[in-house]
Steps between C-alpha positions, in 0.01 A plus 500: 500500500877456541600701194419856398301502175629849415879455528524119522702512823448205733497493879813280495683753281416774749633287786821420310579850374334720762345706221130530417430509126239778498257680728221259412693203641388611847133453414532208257729253679309347790810357671664843496193660658507242781876538557470879524202473733696264728801733503318830549153414626252782446760778482456746214782683320462871564807625315722787609418864544706758319715714728322820588141377468470433869849594613557142611671219313 
């Protein structure tokens, strides 16, 4: 699918604007999934730790 059924954002719109329509776009737009996989491979987002939790930022 090249368009998100939830927010109606297309893959081409994302490429033109640089903005994803909603969180579901990542799982609904096949072309976007492939582009992200090519850019990042199998890396997973781990987020940031809050200062003080481990003492390291």
